[in-house]
Every structure is written in C-alpha cells, then in structure tokens.
N, C-alpha and C positions, 0 to 999 in steps of 0.2 A: 834669799829666797822670798819672792813676793807672795801675796795672798792667793793669786791664781795658781801658782806652782804648788802651794800647799794643798789647795783644793783638789787639783788634778791628782796629786800623789795620794791624797786621802781617798779619792774615788777608786783608785787602783787597789788600795788596801782593803776597801770595803767589799769589793766584788765577791770574794769567797764567802763572806758572811751573808750577803744579800740573796744569793741564788737559793739557798735553802728556805729563806724567808718567803720568797716569791713562790717557790714550789709548795709551801704549806697552804697557799691559796687554792691549790688543787683540791683540797678537801671540800671546799665550797663549790668550785666550778664543776667538779665531777658529777654533782647532782644533776647538772644540765648537759652532761656528755662532753664536757670540755676539760682539757688538761694540757698543761705546758710541760715540755721536756726541759731538761737541764740546759740543753743547747739553746732552746727558745728563751728561757729565762736569762741566759747570758746575753743573747741578742737584745732582749728587752732592756737590760741594764745599759748596753751600749747605745741603744736608741735614745734612752732617757738622757744619758750623758751628752750625746750629740745635740739633742733638743735644748738642753740647759745651756750648753756652750753657744749654740746658734742664736739663742734668744738673750744671751748676756745675763743669765741668771746664776745664782749660787744656791745650791740646795744640797744638804748632806744626807738626808734620809731617803728611803724609797717608799715612804708611806703613800705617796700619790699613786704609785703603780698598784699597790695593794688595794687602795680605795677604788681605782678604776676597774680592776678585775672584779671586785666585789659588786660594784654597781652594774657592770655590763654582762657578767657571765650568765645572767638569767634571761637575757634578751632572746626573743624568738628569731632575731635576724642574724645571730652569730652561730656559725657551725664550725665544727672541729677543724675543717680544712683551712679556714681563714682566721681562726681564733687568734693565733699569735700575731699575725699581720695586723689585724684590726686593733688589738690592744696596743701595738707599737704606734699605729697611726693616732689612736686616741691620746696617747701620752704626748705625742708631738702637738696635737691640736690643743691639749690642755695648757701646755707651756706657752704656746702662741697666744692663747686667750688670756692667760695671766698677764702678759704684757699689754694686750689690747684693752684690757679693763683696768690697767694701771695699778694692779695689785689691790684694788679696792673691793674685790669680790673674794670671799673665802673659798678655800679648796673644796670643801664639802658642797657649798652652794653651786659652784661652777660645775662640779661633777654631776650633781643632781640635775641641773639644767641641761647639760650635755646628754645625759641619759634620757631625759624626758623627750627632747627633740629627736634623738636617734630612734627611739621606740615609737614615736607618733608621727609627726609631720615628715620626717626624713625616711621612715620605713627602712632603716638600716643603711642608708646611703651616707658614707663619710663625706662625699663631695657636697651633698646638700647640707649636711651638718656644718661643715667648715665654711663653705662659700655662700650659703644663703642664711641659714638660721643664726649661726654664731657671728657672722659678719654683721648682720643687722643688729643683733644684740649688742655687739661692741660699739657700734655707731651710736645707738640709743643710750647706752650706758655712759659713754664719754660725754655725750651731749647733756645728759641729766646732771652729771658731775660738774661739768663746766658751768651750767646754769646755777647749780647749788653753790659752787665756789664764788661765782660772780655775785650772787645774792648775798653771800656771807661777807665778801669784801665790801660791797655797797653798804650793807648795814653797819659794818664796823666803821666805815668811812664817815657815815652820818653821825655816829656817836661822838666822833672827835669834835664835831662842830656844833653839837647841841648842848650848850651849857645851860 
C-alpha cells in the first residue's frame, strides 16, 4: 500500500468524524442567518477531498474548512441560498492558491486576504476573487519570491569568492 492509498483510506475513515465538526461551525454562522445541513457538510468534505487530489496536495485535517467558514460567514455578500456552494468554491480557490503561492503563504494569511478581497473589491464575486485579485496576487507573490531567491543565491555566490 502506498502513501496515496493510505491517505485516501484515511480520508474515508475521517468523514464520520468531520461532519459533526463542520456542523459545530453552525453555532457561529447562525448569528448571520447561515447554516449548513449534514448533507451540505458531507458535500463540503467531498469537495475538499477533490480539491486536494486535483491540486496534488496531502492534508489530513479539515481545519481549513472551519477557518474559511469562520472568516466568511459574516460577509454581507453571502446568503443562505448559496452559502454551501460559496464555501465549496472558496475551499477550491484556497487550495489552488496554496499551490500558486508555492506554499509560502500561511493558511490564516491566505484566508484573510481572500476574505478582504471578497468583501471589498470583489463585492462577493468569486470570479473576480479568483480570476482578478488572487491571480494578480499569485503573480506578484511568485515574482517577489523569485527575486528574493535570486538575491539570496547571488549574495551567497559572492561570499564564496570574497576571501
């Protein structure tokens, strides 16, 4: 059995444990008129698992889902009718961005940036969030990291020859 098989079998075993954990987030989201059903929580886990597989990631916990729910449930742009769908999309966008930022941005920082864009310049548009704001963020983030890596390599290279 290889690591991926172990991961996928673990994911299946964790589902019954994670649905109640996600549903506990309803305590916070109900303050804003939002609530997930058990079926929506199950679909959210399935979406998360697909996103992780599609982006070649390995993650054992569901903390990201809970953090996204906590960050976005207070948004004026999310209403009950599309709440589950939006959270699913945000989870997908989150894992996409983790790859695009080469895992150099922490989960909390990324979620905070996503929330800020969603609630301000995107005015609740997932398309603008993903295709404009976060796309530009990823380009600038990678460019800054490449420049920093190049500068670091260049400085270390000079140290070799300066006796």
